[in-house]
Biopython code that builds the backbone (N, CA, C, O; Angstrom):
import numpy as np
from Bio.PDB.StructureBuilder import StructureBuilder

atoms = [
    (1, "MET", "N", (77.481, 61.368, 75.711)),
    (1, "MET", "CA", (78.557, 61.546, 74.755)),
    (1, "MET", "C", (79.869, 61.900, 75.451)),
    (1, "MET", "O", (80.944, 61.685, 74.891)),
    (2, "GLY", "N", (79.793, 62.420, 76.616)),
    (2, "GLY", "CA", (81.007, 62.781, 77.337)),
    (2, "GLY", "C", (81.564, 64.146, 76.963)),
    (2, "GLY", "O", (82.647, 64.512, 77.419)),
    (3, "ALA", "N", (80.842, 64.911, 76.137)),
    (3, "ALA", "CA", (81.313, 66.247, 75.767)),
    (3, "ALA", "C", (81.021, 67.211, 76.908)),
    (3, "ALA", "O", (79.975, 67.130, 77.552)),
    (4, "ARG", "N", (81.947, 68.114, 77.148)),
    (4, "ARG", "CA", (81.743, 69.101, 78.195)),
    (4, "ARG", "C", (82.516, 70.360, 77.881)),
    (4, "ARG", "O", (83.432, 70.357, 77.059)),
    (5, "ILE", "N", (82.140, 71.432, 78.541)),
    (5, "ILE", "CA", (82.804, 72.723, 78.377)),
    (5, "ILE", "C", (83.666, 72.936, 79.610)),
    (5, "ILE", "O", (83.171, 72.855, 80.734)),
    (6, "PRO", "N", (84.956, 73.208, 79.411)),
    (6, "PRO", "CA", (85.852, 73.399, 80.559)),
    (6, "PRO", "C", (85.375, 74.541, 81.457)),
    (6, "PRO", "O", (84.871, 75.558, 80.981)),
    (7, "ASN", "N", (85.543, 74.351, 82.748)),
    (7, "ASN", "CA", (85.215, 75.327, 83.792)),
    (7, "ASN", "C", (83.720, 75.602, 83.946)),
    (7, "ASN", "O", (83.354, 76.601, 84.566)),
    (8, "LEU", "N", (82.860, 74.770, 83.416)),
    (8, "LEU", "CA", (81.421, 74.906, 83.587)),
    (8, "LEU", "C", (80.849, 73.599, 84.100)),
    (8, "LEU", "O", (81.175, 72.517, 83.610)),
    (9, "LYS", "N", (79.992, 73.725, 85.094)),
    (9, "LYS", "CA", (79.327, 72.533, 85.599)),
    (9, "LYS", "C", (78.195, 72.151, 84.650)),
    (9, "LYS", "O", (77.559, 73.025, 84.061)),
    (10, "PRO", "N", (77.944, 70.867, 84.501)),
    (10, "PRO", "CA", (76.846, 70.436, 83.626)),
    (10, "PRO", "C", (75.496, 70.965, 84.118)),
    (10, "PRO", "O", (75.346, 71.337, 85.282)),
    (11, "ARG", "N", (74.569, 70.989, 83.255)),
    (11, "ARG", "CA", (73.169, 71.362, 83.460)),
    (11, "ARG", "C", (72.945, 72.855, 83.243)),
    (11, "ARG", "O", (73.180, 73.349, 82.140)),
    (12, "LYS", "N", (72.496, 73.586, 84.263)),
    (12, "LYS", "CA", (72.022, 74.960, 84.078)),
    (12, "LYS", "C", (73.120, 75.913, 83.585)),
    (12, "LYS", "O", (72.869, 76.724, 82.694)),
    (13, "ALA", "N", (74.310, 75.828, 84.138)),
    (13, "ALA", "CA", (75.395, 76.730, 83.723)),
    (13, "ALA", "C", (75.760, 76.499, 82.256)),
    (13, "ALA", "O", (76.033, 77.447, 81.520)),
    (14, "THR", "N", (75.761, 75.257, 81.850)),
    (14, "THR", "CA", (76.075, 74.937, 80.457)),
    (14, "THR", "C", (74.991, 75.463, 79.518)),
    (14, "THR", "O", (75.294, 76.016, 78.461)),
    (15, "ILE", "N", (73.741, 75.291, 79.903)),
    (15, "ILE", "CA", (72.625, 75.770, 79.087)),
    (15, "ILE", "C", (72.692, 77.290, 78.936)),
    (15, "ILE", "O", (72.522, 77.811, 77.833)),
    (16, "GLU", "N", (72.936, 77.993, 80.020)),
    (16, "GLU", "CA", (73.027, 79.459, 79.972)),
    (16, "GLU", "C", (74.186, 79.911, 79.087)),
    (16, "GLU", "O", (74.046, 80.857, 78.312)),
    (17, "TYR", "N", (75.327, 79.237, 79.202)),
    (17, "TYR", "CA", (76.502, 79.583, 78.409)),
    (17, "TYR", "C", (76.232, 79.376, 76.918)),
    (17, "TYR", "O", (76.526, 80.252, 76.105)),
    (18, "LEU", "N", (75.676, 78.223, 76.563)),
    (18, "LEU", "CA", (75.417, 77.930, 75.155)),
    (18, "LEU", "C", (74.340, 78.842, 74.576)),
    (18, "LEU", "O", (74.414, 79.209, 73.403)),
    (19, "THR", "N", (73.347, 79.213, 75.369)),
    (19, "THR", "CA", (72.314, 80.140, 74.921)),
    (19, "THR", "C", (72.915, 81.508, 74.632)),
    (19, "THR", "O", (72.560, 82.151, 73.644)),
    (20, "LYS", "N", (73.823, 81.949, 75.491)),
    (20, "LYS", "CA", (74.496, 83.241, 75.301)),
    (20, "LYS", "C", (75.348, 83.225, 74.030)),
    (20, "LYS", "O", (75.330, 84.187, 73.262)),
    (21, "ILE", "N", (76.078, 82.162, 73.807)),
    (21, "ILE", "CA", (76.930, 82.040, 72.620)),
    (21, "ILE", "C", (76.074, 82.008, 71.354)),
    (21, "ILE", "O", (76.406, 82.652, 70.359)),
    (22, "GLN", "N", (74.983, 81.262, 71.396)),
    (22, "GLN", "CA", (74.105, 81.157, 70.229)),
    (22, "GLN", "C", (73.467, 82.505, 69.884)),
    (22, "GLN", "O", (73.361, 82.858, 68.709)),
    (23, "ALA", "N", (73.048, 83.246, 70.887)),
    (23, "ALA", "CA", (72.455, 84.567, 70.644)),
    (23, "ALA", "C", (73.481, 85.508, 70.025)),
    (23, "ALA", "O", (73.156, 86.268, 69.113)),
    (24, "SER", "N", (74.702, 85.462, 70.509)),
    (24, "SER", "CA", (75.765, 86.305, 69.971)),
    (24, "SER", "C", (76.070, 85.932, 68.523)),
    (24, "SER", "O", (76.262, 86.805, 67.678)),
    (25, "THR", "N", (76.112, 84.649, 68.248)),
    (25, "THR", "CA", (76.388, 84.182, 66.891)),
    (25, "THR", "C", (75.290, 84.613, 65.935)),
    (25, "THR", "O", (75.574, 85.037, 64.815)),
    (26, "ARG", "N", (74.048, 84.512, 66.362)),
    (26, "ARG", "CA", (72.939, 84.929, 65.506)),
    (26, "ARG", "C", (72.975, 86.432, 65.244)),
    (26, "ARG", "O", (72.700, 86.876, 64.130)),
    (27, "PHE", "N", (73.316, 87.219, 66.273)),
    (27, "PHE", "CA", (73.379, 88.669, 66.098)),
    (27, "PHE", "C", (74.448, 89.042, 65.075)),
    (27, "PHE", "O", (74.168, 89.767, 64.121)),
    (28, "TRP", "N", (75.673, 88.548, 65.270)),
    (28, "TRP", "CA", (76.763, 88.909, 64.372)),
    (28, "TRP", "C", (76.547, 88.327, 62.979)),
    (28, "TRP", "O", (76.909, 88.957, 61.986)),
    (29, "GLY", "N", (75.967, 87.148, 62.894)),
    (29, "GLY", "CA", (75.659, 86.564, 61.601)),
    (29, "GLY", "C", (74.618, 87.379, 60.858)),
    (29, "GLY", "O", (74.742, 87.604, 59.654)),
    (30, "GLY", "N", (73.591, 87.822, 61.570)),
    (30, "GLY", "CA", (72.563, 88.659, 60.958)),
    (30, "GLY", "C", (73.110, 89.998, 60.520)),
    (30, "GLY", "O", (72.750, 90.507, 59.458)),
    (31, "LEU", "N", (73.978, 90.571, 61.334)),
    (31, "LEU", "CA", (74.603, 91.841, 60.982)),
    (31, "LEU", "C", (75.470, 91.687, 59.730)),
    (31, "LEU", "O", (75.432, 92.534, 58.838)),
    (32, "LEU", "N", (76.237, 90.623, 59.670)),
    (32, "LEU", "CA", (77.069, 90.364, 58.500)),
    (32, "LEU", "C", (76.206, 90.139, 57.263)),
    (32, "LEU", "O", (76.529, 90.626, 56.180)),
    (33, "LEU", "N", (75.117, 89.409, 57.423)),
    (33, "LEU", "CA", (74.225, 89.145, 56.306)),
    (33, "LEU", "C", (73.583, 90.436, 55.792)),
    (33, "LEU", "O", (73.466, 90.625, 54.581)),
    (34, "SER", "N", (73.173, 91.312, 56.684)),
    (34, "SER", "CA", (72.586, 92.581, 56.246)),
    (34, "SER", "C", (73.630, 93.468, 55.568)),
    (34, "SER", "O", (73.314, 94.160, 54.600)),
    (35, "LEU", "N", (74.847, 93.457, 56.053)),
    (35, "LEU", "CA", (75.926, 94.210, 55.426)),
    (35, "LEU", "C", (76.216, 93.666, 54.029)),
    (35, "LEU", "O", (76.423, 94.432, 53.088)),
    (36, "LEU", "N", (76.230, 92.359, 53.902)),
    (36, "LEU", "CA", (76.459, 91.741, 52.603)),
    (36, "LEU", "C", (75.332, 92.054, 51.624)),
    (36, "LEU", "O", (75.586, 92.314, 50.448)),
    (37, "ALA", "N", (74.093, 92.032, 52.099)),
    (37, "ALA", "CA", (72.945, 92.334, 51.237)),
    (37, "ALA", "C", (72.988, 93.785, 50.753)),
    (37, "ALA", "O", (72.735, 94.058, 49.580)),
    (38, "THR", "N", (73.301, 94.696, 51.643)),
    (38, "THR", "CA", (73.369, 96.112, 51.280)),
    (38, "THR", "C", (74.500, 96.364, 50.290)),
    (38, "THR", "O", (74.313, 97.045, 49.282)),
    (39, "THR", "N", (75.661, 95.817, 50.582)),
    (39, "THR", "CA", (76.810, 95.986, 49.697)),
    (39, "THR", "C", (76.535, 95.368, 48.334)),
    (39, "THR", "O", (76.877, 95.945, 47.301)),
    (40, "SER", "N", (75.924, 94.208, 48.336)),
    (40, "SER", "CA", (75.596, 93.524, 47.086)),
    (40, "SER", "C", (74.650, 94.349, 46.229)),
    (40, "SER", "O", (74.849, 94.457, 45.019)),
    (41, "THR", "N", (73.638, 94.925, 46.831)),
    (41, "THR", "CA", (72.670, 95.728, 46.088)),
    (41, "THR", "C", (73.327, 96.980, 45.497)),
    (41, "THR", "O", (73.109, 97.308, 44.331)),
    (42, "ILE", "N", (74.109, 97.655, 46.286)),
    (42, "ILE", "CA", (74.781, 98.871, 45.812)),
    (42, "ILE", "C", (75.761, 98.550, 44.688)),
    (42, "ILE", "O", (75.783, 99.235, 43.666)),
    (43, "LEU", "N", (76.565, 97.513, 44.875)),
    (43, "LEU", "CA", (77.545, 97.141, 43.859)),
    (43, "LEU", "C", (76.869, 96.629, 42.590)),
    (43, "LEU", "O", (77.340, 96.898, 41.486)),
    (44, "ASP", "N", (75.782, 95.902, 42.737)),
    (44, "ASP", "CA", (75.048, 95.397, 41.588)),
    (44, "ASP", "C", (74.487, 96.544, 40.742)),
    (44, "ASP", "O", (74.597, 96.518, 39.516)),
    (45, "ARG", "N", (73.896, 97.536, 41.380)),
    (45, "ARG", "CA", (73.369, 98.697, 40.651)),
    (45, "ARG", "C", (74.485, 99.483, 39.968)),
    (45, "ARG", "O", (74.325, 99.957, 38.843)),
    (46, "TYR", "N", (75.602, 99.615, 40.650)),
    (46, "TYR", "CA", (76.735, 100.335, 40.082)),
    (46, "TYR", "C", (77.269, 99.612, 38.843)),
    (46, "TYR", "O", (77.522, 100.247, 37.819)),
    (47, "LEU", "N", (77.439, 98.306, 38.928)),
    (47, "LEU", "CA", (77.961, 97.546, 37.793)),
    (47, "LEU", "C", (76.982, 97.520, 36.622)),
    (47, "LEU", "O", (77.404, 97.536, 35.466)),
    (48, "ARG", "N", (75.692, 97.482, 36.906)),
    (48, "ARG", "CA", (74.702, 97.508, 35.821)),
    (48, "ARG", "C", (74.737, 98.845, 35.083)),
    (48, "ARG", "O", (74.572, 98.881, 33.864)),
    (49, "SER", "N", (74.947, 99.932, 35.800)),
    (49, "SER", "CA", (74.993, 101.244, 35.132)),
    (49, "SER", "C", (76.254, 101.392, 34.288)),
    (49, "SER", "O", (76.227, 102.059, 33.254)),
    (50, "ILE", "N", (77.339, 100.790, 34.707)),
    (50, "ILE", "CA", (78.591, 100.882, 33.952)),
    (50, "ILE", "C", (78.572, 99.946, 32.741)),
    (50, "ILE", "O", (78.966, 100.346, 31.645)),
    (51, "ASN", "N", (78.125, 98.724, 32.929)),
    (51, "ASN", "CA", (78.231, 97.695, 31.886)),
    (51, "ASN", "C", (76.954, 97.480, 31.088)),
    (51, "ASN", "O", (76.828, 96.462, 30.407)),
    (52, "GLU", "N", (76.029, 98.385, 31.151)),
    (52, "GLU", "CA", (74.795, 98.320, 30.377)),
    (52, "GLU", "C", (74.035, 97.007, 30.570)),
    (52, "GLU", "O", (73.781, 96.281, 29.609)),
    (53, "GLY", "N", (73.685, 96.718, 31.789)),
    (53, "GLY", "CA", (72.846, 95.550, 32.075)),
    (53, "GLY", "C", (73.588, 94.316, 32.553)),
    (53, "GLY", "O", (72.955, 93.406, 33.087)),
    (54, "PHE", "N", (74.888, 94.245, 32.388)),
    (54, "PHE", "CA", (75.651, 93.085, 32.848)),
    (54, "PHE", "C", (76.097, 93.297, 34.285)),
    (54, "PHE", "O", (76.588, 94.371, 34.631)),
    (55, "SER", "N", (75.931, 92.291, 35.114)),
    (55, "SER", "CA", (76.419, 92.398, 36.489)),
    (55, "SER", "C", (76.847, 91.026, 36.994)),
    (55, "SER", "O", (76.473, 89.996, 36.433)),
    (56, "ILE", "N", (77.620, 91.032, 38.037)),
    (56, "ILE", "CA", (78.071, 89.796, 38.675)),
    (56, "ILE", "C", (76.990, 89.362, 39.659)),
    (56, "ILE", "O", (76.329, 90.210, 40.259)),
    (57, "GLY", "N", (76.801, 88.063, 39.833)),
    (57, "GLY", "CA", (75.727, 87.545, 40.677)),
    (57, "GLY", "C", (76.053, 87.576, 42.156)),
    (57, "GLY", "O", (76.309, 86.533, 42.758)),
    (58, "PHE", "N", (76.046, 88.737, 42.738)),
    (58, "PHE", "CA", (76.321, 88.844, 44.165)),
    (58, "PHE", "C", (75.172, 88.300, 45.009)),
    (58, "PHE", "O", (75.366, 87.968, 46.179)),
    (59, "THR", "N", (73.992, 88.206, 44.432)),
    (59, "THR", "CA", (72.871, 87.653, 45.191)),
    (59, "THR", "C", (73.084, 86.170, 45.483)),
    (59, "THR", "O", (72.582, 85.656, 46.482)),
    (60, "SER", "N", (73.823, 85.485, 44.621)),
    (60, "SER", "CA", (74.126, 84.080, 44.894)),
    (60, "SER", "C", (75.028, 83.948, 46.123)),
    (60, "SER", "O", (74.888, 83.002, 46.898)),
    (61, "VAL", "N", (75.939, 84.883, 46.296)),
    (61, "VAL", "CA", (76.781, 84.887, 47.496)),
    (61, "VAL", "C", (75.919, 85.107, 48.733)),
    (61, "VAL", "O", (76.144, 84.485, 49.772)),
    (62, "LEU", "N", (74.948, 85.978, 48.621)),
    (62, "LEU", "CA", (74.020, 86.243, 49.715)),
    (62, "LEU", "C", (73.239, 84.982, 50.096)),
    (62, "LEU", "O", (73.065, 84.693, 51.280)),
    (63, "ILE", "N", (72.776, 84.241, 49.107)),
    (63, "ILE", "CA", (72.033, 83.011, 49.369)),
    (63, "ILE", "C", (72.922, 81.967, 50.038)),
    (63, "ILE", "O", (72.483, 81.287, 50.965)),
    (64, "ILE", "N", (74.146, 81.836, 49.588)),
    (64, "ILE", "CA", (75.072, 80.860, 50.173)),
    (64, "ILE", "C", (75.358, 81.189, 51.629)),
    (64, "ILE", "O", (75.313, 80.303, 52.482)),
    (65, "VAL", "N", (75.652, 82.446, 51.926)),
    (65, "VAL", "CA", (75.939, 82.848, 53.309)),
    (65, "VAL", "C", (74.718, 82.646, 54.198)),
    (65, "VAL", "O", (74.844, 82.187, 55.333)),
    (66, "GLY", "N", (73.530, 82.990, 53.683)),
    (66, "GLY", "CA", (72.303, 82.785, 54.446)),
    (66, "GLY", "C", (72.064, 81.320, 54.744)),
    (66, "GLY", "O", (71.606, 80.973, 55.833)),
    (67, "SER", "N", (72.367, 80.461, 53.792)),
    (67, "SER", "CA", (72.196, 79.016, 54.003)),
    (67, "SER", "C", (73.174, 78.489, 55.046)),
    (67, "SER", "O", (72.811, 77.650, 55.870)),
    (68, "ILE", "N", (74.383, 78.966, 55.016)),
    (68, "ILE", "CA", (75.389, 78.526, 55.996)),
    (68, "ILE", "C", (74.976, 78.966, 57.400)),
    (68, "ILE", "O", (75.097, 78.192, 58.350)),
    (69, "ILE", "N", (74.496, 80.185, 57.538)),
    (69, "ILE", "CA", (74.049, 80.667, 58.851)),
    (69, "ILE", "C", (72.863, 79.847, 59.335)),
    (69, "ILE", "O", (72.779, 79.521, 60.519)),
    (70, "ALA", "N", (71.945, 79.510, 58.435)),
    (70, "ALA", "CA", (70.761, 78.732, 58.816)),
    (70, "ALA", "C", (71.136, 77.326, 59.250)),
    (70, "ALA", "O", (70.488, 76.766, 60.134)),
    (71, "ILE", "N", (72.159, 76.747, 58.655)),
    (71, "ILE", "CA", (72.596, 75.403, 59.028)),
    (71, "ILE", "C", (73.190, 75.405, 60.436)),
    (71, "ILE", "O", (72.971, 74.468, 61.203)),
    (72, "ASP", "N", (73.940, 76.455, 60.779)),
    (72, "ASP", "CA", (74.592, 76.534, 62.091)),
    (72, "ASP", "C", (73.578, 76.712, 63.231)),
    (72, "ASP", "O", (73.852, 76.303, 64.359)),
    (73, "CYS", "N", (72.436, 77.302, 62.960)),
    (73, "CYS", "CA", (71.464, 77.565, 64.024)),
    (73, "CYS", "C", (70.751, 76.335, 64.306)),
    (73, "CYS", "O", (69.877, 76.314, 65.172)),
]
sb = StructureBuilder()
sb.init_structure("model")
sb.init_model(0)
sb.init_chain("A")
sb.init_seg("    ")
for serial, (resi, resn, name, xyz) in enumerate(atoms, 1):
    if name == "N":
        sb.init_residue(resn, " ", resi, " ")
    sb.init_atom(name, np.array(xyz, "f"), 0.0, 1.0, " ", f" {name:<3s}", serial, name[0])
structure = sb.get_structure()
């Protein structure tokens, strides 16, 4: 394909670099997903107590973000 990463030689250096980037992306993505899940649960319970059973569907946002992260991996 002719794609390359500047300042990296093809083969082993490229593989190591991409593996490092992918691990970092998965870590931060997982951290963001857990933060979103926790915030969603807390906010959902709070809104249900105020509005007598009515709440906004924050779990759908959680599913969308999880799907986007899964596609990137």
